[in-house]
N, C-alpha and C positions, 0 to 999 in steps of 0.2 A: 622368816626375813627380818631385818631391821627397817624400821622408820624411823628419822629424826626430823626434828623439830625445835625450833629456837621458843624462848620465854622471857620477854623482856618484864624487869620491875620498874616501878615508879616512885616507889618507898624503901627506907632501909629497911624496914620488917613490913611484907606484904605475903597476902596468900592469894596467888594466881590459879584460877579454875583452867585446868586442861582439860577436862572431861571429854571434849568435843574433838580436841588434836588425839586423845587417846582413843577415841571409838572411832575414828576415821583409819585412823592406823591399822588398829583390829578388822575395820570393815573391809580397807584393802589390803589386809594380806590372804584374806579368804578363808581365816581359821574361822570355825562354826564351833569347836569343841578344842580346849588345852590351857595355856597359861599365857599372859601377856606379862612381860617383866619390864616394868617402868624403872629407869636408870636415870639418874642426876648426879653428870659426872662433877660439878661445878663443888666446890668445898664448902661453900658459904651459900649453899641451897638446898633444901630437904624435901621430901614428898609422903603427902600423908592423904589417906581416904578419909572423907567426912560430907557430912550432908551439905546441901549449898540450896535449902529451903527456905532458912533464916538469917540472914545477915547480922543477925545476934549474933549468933554462933562464931562467927570467924573477928566481932571484934571482941567479944568475948577471950576465945581462945589467942588473941595477940596478947588483949590485956594481961593475963596471965605469964602467956611465955616471956613477956617483957617484965614481969616481976620476979621471975626465975632466973632470967640473963639479962639485966640491965645493959644498956647500951655504954654506959661509963662508969668501971667499976673497978679500976685501977689496974686494968691489962695492961701486960708490956710487950703485945705483939705489936710492933713499927706501923704495918698500914693500919691499923686503928679499926679493924673488924674483927677483933676475936668473939665479939657476943655473938655475930655471925655466924662463925665456925662452932662457937658453942651451941648454937639453936638448931643447924643444919646435923650435926652430930645425934642430937634429941631426938630430931625428927628420923633419921635415918636417908640414906641415898636411894634406897631402892624400895619396891614394892613387886608382889606378886599378886597378878590378878586373874581368877577363875573368868574364863571365857566358855560360855555355854550359850549360843544363840539358839 
């Protein structure tokens, strides 16, 4: 079963929690054991798994990612979003999550 949903961001660099959307897709699938593949088709968005208990983790991750891949670093890509492409490549475009309800 394929389930799709859209995610909108409000910032140039931002983590958006999609846990509830993924949980709902798994629930709706009726699968109780297996693998859930989360794939982000956009070339300037990535996906990762991390805790969401402490907001400072997200702040720290964004701070360090910005140090590794600064917004303006002499990139030549005409659209002006090379940093987003690089960050997405570092994070990756898909995850495989174990489902065991």
